[in-house]
MIFI-7176 format. One record per residue: x, y, z of N, C-alpha, C in turn; residue number from 0; residue in three letters. Coordinates in Angstrom, 1 decimal. Layout:
# residues N
+--------+--------+--------+--------+---------+--------+--------+--------+--------+-----+------+
:  neast : nnorth :    nup : caeast : canorth :   caup :  ceast : cnorth :    cup : seq : type :
+--------+--------+--------+--------+---------+--------+--------+--------+--------+-----+------+
:      X :      Y :      Z :      X :       Y :      Z :      X :      Y :      Z : NUM :  ALA :
...
+--------+--------+--------+--------+---------+--------+--------+--------+--------+-----+------+
//
This chain:
# residues 58
+--------+--------+--------+--------+---------+--------+--------+--------+--------+-----+------+
:  neast : nnorth :    nup : caeast : canorth :   caup :  ceast : cnorth :    cup : seq : type :
+--------+--------+--------+--------+---------+--------+--------+--------+--------+-----+------+
:  -27.3 :   89.4 :   -0.1 :  -27.5 :    88.4 :   -1.4 :  -28.7 :   87.4 :   -1.4 :   0 :  MET :
:  -29.6 :   87.8 :   -2.5 :  -30.8 :    87.1 :   -3.1 :  -30.8 :   85.6 :   -3.0 :   1 :  LYS :
:  -30.9 :   84.8 :   -2.5 :  -31.8 :    83.4 :   -3.2 :  -32.9 :   82.9 :   -2.4 :   2 :  TYR :
:  -33.1 :   81.5 :   -3.5 :  -34.9 :    81.2 :   -4.1 :  -34.6 :   80.3 :   -3.1 :   3 :  ASN :
:  -35.6 :   80.7 :   -1.6 :  -35.7 :    80.1 :   -1.3 :  -36.9 :   78.7 :   -1.3 :   4 :  GLU :
:  -37.8 :   78.7 :   -2.0 :  -37.9 :    78.0 :   -2.7 :  -37.5 :   76.6 :   -3.1 :   5 :  SER :
:  -36.1 :   76.9 :   -3.7 :  -35.6 :    75.4 :   -3.7 :  -34.9 :   74.1 :   -2.7 :   6 :  ARG :
:  -35.6 :   75.1 :   -1.8 :  -35.4 :    74.0 :   -0.8 :  -35.9 :   73.1 :   -0.4 :   7 :  ILE :
:  -36.2 :   71.8 :   -0.2 :  -37.4 :    71.1 :   -0.1 :  -37.2 :   70.0 :    1.1 :   8 :  ILE :
:  -38.7 :   69.1 :    1.8 :  -37.9 :    68.3 :    2.6 :  -38.9 :   67.0 :    2.3 :   9 :  THR :
:  -38.0 :   66.0 :    2.6 :  -38.0 :    64.3 :    2.1 :  -37.8 :   63.7 :    3.4 :  10 :  ILE :
:  -38.8 :   63.0 :    3.7 :  -38.9 :    62.0 :    5.2 :  -38.3 :   63.0 :    6.4 :  11 :  ARG :
:  -38.3 :   63.4 :    6.6 :  -38.0 :    64.8 :    7.9 :  -36.1 :   65.3 :    7.0 :  12 :  GLU :
:  -35.7 :   65.2 :    6.4 :  -34.2 :    65.6 :    5.9 :  -35.0 :   67.0 :    4.3 :  13 :  GLN :
:  -34.2 :   68.0 :    4.7 :  -33.8 :    68.9 :    3.5 :  -32.6 :   68.7 :    2.6 :  14 :  TRP :
:  -33.1 :   69.4 :    1.6 :  -32.1 :    68.8 :    0.4 :  -32.4 :   70.2 :   -0.7 :  15 :  PHE :
:  -32.0 :   70.8 :   -1.2 :  -31.7 :    71.9 :   -2.3 :  -31.9 :   71.5 :   -4.1 :  16 :  ILE :
:  -32.8 :   71.9 :   -4.5 :  -33.1 :    71.4 :   -5.8 :  -31.5 :   72.5 :   -7.0 :  17 :  GLU :
:  -31.0 :   71.8 :   -7.9 :  -30.2 :    72.1 :   -8.3 :  -30.4 :   71.7 :  -10.1 :  18 :  THR :
:  -29.9 :   72.2 :  -10.9 :  -30.2 :    72.1 :  -11.9 :  -29.6 :   70.2 :  -12.4 :  19 :  ARG :
:  -28.8 :   70.5 :  -12.1 :  -28.4 :    68.7 :  -11.9 :  -29.1 :   67.3 :  -11.4 :  20 :  THR :
:  -29.8 :   68.2 :  -10.3 :  -30.7 :    67.2 :   -9.3 :  -31.0 :   67.9 :   -7.7 :  21 :  GLY :
:  -30.1 :   67.0 :   -7.0 :  -29.9 :    67.5 :   -5.0 :  -29.0 :   67.5 :   -4.8 :  22 :  TYR :
:  -28.9 :   68.3 :   -3.6 :  -27.6 :    68.1 :   -2.7 :  -28.8 :   68.4 :   -1.6 :  23 :  ASP :
:  -27.6 :   67.8 :   -0.7 :  -28.1 :    66.9 :    0.0 :  -27.9 :   65.4 :    0.7 :  24 :  GLY :
:  -28.6 :   65.6 :    2.1 :  -29.4 :    65.6 :    2.7 :  -28.9 :   66.2 :    3.6 :  25 :  PRO :
:  -29.6 :   67.2 :    3.8 :  -29.7 :    68.2 :    5.7 :  -29.7 :   67.8 :    6.7 :  26 :  PHE :
:  -29.3 :   67.9 :    7.7 :  -30.2 :    67.6 :    8.8 :  -31.4 :   68.7 :    9.1 :  27 :  GLU :
:  -31.1 :   70.5 :    8.6 :  -31.8 :    71.2 :    9.4 :  -32.1 :   72.3 :    8.2 :  28 :  THR :
:  -33.5 :   72.9 :    8.3 :  -33.5 :    73.8 :    7.2 :  -32.4 :   74.7 :    7.1 :  29 :  LYS :
:  -31.5 :   75.0 :    8.3 :  -30.5 :    76.3 :    8.4 :  -29.5 :   76.0 :    7.8 :  30 :  ASP :
:  -29.2 :   74.9 :    7.6 :  -28.1 :    74.4 :    7.1 :  -28.2 :   74.1 :    5.7 :  31 :  GLU :
:  -29.2 :   74.2 :    5.0 :  -29.8 :    73.7 :    3.9 :  -29.8 :   75.5 :    3.0 :  32 :  ALA :
:  -30.1 :   76.5 :    4.5 :  -30.3 :    77.5 :    3.5 :  -28.9 :   77.9 :    3.5 :  33 :  LYS :
:  -27.9 :   77.9 :    4.3 :  -26.3 :    78.4 :    4.1 :  -26.1 :   77.5 :    3.2 :  34 :  LYS :
:  -25.7 :   76.7 :    2.4 :  -25.7 :    75.7 :    1.7 :  -26.4 :   76.3 :    0.2 :  35 :  TYR :
:  -27.3 :   77.0 :    0.4 :  -28.0 :    77.6 :   -0.8 :  -27.3 :   78.9 :   -0.7 :  36 :  LEU :
:  -27.2 :   79.6 :    0.0 :  -26.6 :    80.9 :   -0.2 :  -24.8 :   80.5 :   -0.5 :  37 :  LYS :
:  -24.2 :   79.4 :    0.0 :  -23.1 :    79.5 :   -0.3 :  -23.0 :   79.3 :   -1.9 :  38 :  LEU :
:  -23.7 :   78.3 :   -2.1 :  -24.3 :    78.4 :   -3.9 :  -24.3 :   79.9 :   -4.5 :  39 :  LEU :
:  -25.0 :   80.3 :   -4.5 :  -25.6 :    81.2 :   -5.1 :  -24.0 :   82.4 :   -5.0 :  40 :  ASN :
:  -23.7 :   82.4 :   -3.9 :  -22.4 :    83.5 :   -3.5 :  -21.1 :   82.5 :   -4.6 :  41 :  SER :
:  -21.0 :   81.8 :   -4.6 :  -20.1 :    80.9 :   -5.7 :  -20.5 :   80.9 :   -7.2 :  42 :  CYS :
:  -22.0 :   80.8 :   -7.3 :  -22.1 :    81.1 :   -8.5 :  -21.6 :   82.1 :   -9.6 :  43 :  ASP :
:  -22.1 :   83.6 :   -8.4 :  -22.2 :    85.2 :   -8.5 :  -20.7 :   85.4 :   -9.0 :  44 :  ALA :
:  -19.4 :   84.3 :   -8.3 :  -18.2 :    84.6 :   -8.5 :  -18.0 :   83.9 :   -9.5 :  45 :  ALA :
:  -18.2 :   83.2 :   -9.8 :  -18.5 :    82.5 :  -11.4 :  -18.5 :   83.3 :  -12.5 :  46 :  ARG :
:  -19.7 :   84.2 :  -12.4 :  -20.5 :    85.1 :  -13.2 :  -19.1 :   85.8 :  -13.8 :  47 :  CYS :
:  -18.6 :   86.5 :  -12.4 :  -17.7 :    87.9 :  -12.5 :  -16.7 :   87.4 :  -13.0 :  48 :  GLU :
:  -15.9 :   86.4 :  -12.7 :  -14.9 :    86.3 :  -12.8 :  -15.0 :   86.0 :  -14.7 :  49 :  PHE :
:  -15.8 :   85.1 :  -15.4 :  -15.9 :    84.9 :  -16.4 :  -16.6 :   86.0 :  -17.3 :  50 :  ALA :
:  -16.8 :   87.0 :  -16.7 :  -16.8 :    88.5 :  -17.7 :  -15.8 :   89.1 :  -17.5 :  51 :  GLY :
:  -14.8 :   89.0 :  -16.7 :  -13.6 :    89.3 :  -16.4 :  -12.3 :   88.9 :  -17.7 :  52 :  LEU :
:  -12.8 :   87.7 :  -17.4 :  -11.9 :    87.1 :  -18.6 :  -12.3 :   87.3 :  -20.1 :  53 :  GLN :
:  -14.0 :   87.3 :  -20.2 :  -14.2 :    87.6 :  -21.7 :  -14.1 :   89.2 :  -22.3 :  54 :  PHE :
:  -14.0 :   90.3 :  -20.6 :  -13.4 :    91.4 :  -21.5 :  -11.9 :   91.4 :  -21.7 :  55 :  SER :
:  -10.9 :   90.5 :  -21.2 :   -9.4 :    90.7 :  -21.5 :   -9.1 :   90.7 :  -22.5 :  56 :  HIS :
:  -10.0 :   89.7 :  -23.2 :   -9.2 :    88.8 :  -24.3 :   -9.6 :   89.1 :  -25.8 :  57 :  THR :
+--------+--------+--------+--------+---------+--------+--------+--------+--------+-----+------+
//
């Protein structure tokens, strides 16, 4: 799964993820932010796949 690490930013020694609606965080480490970003991306992919399946069955 690919993710855009440029969405991870640091402000005052805390890590945040830039999202469409603002910022998620803070995270204590960059590794925690990376894990969360991967989780967000996998949820988005699953949501898109589900929406496609629903559309194809209507």
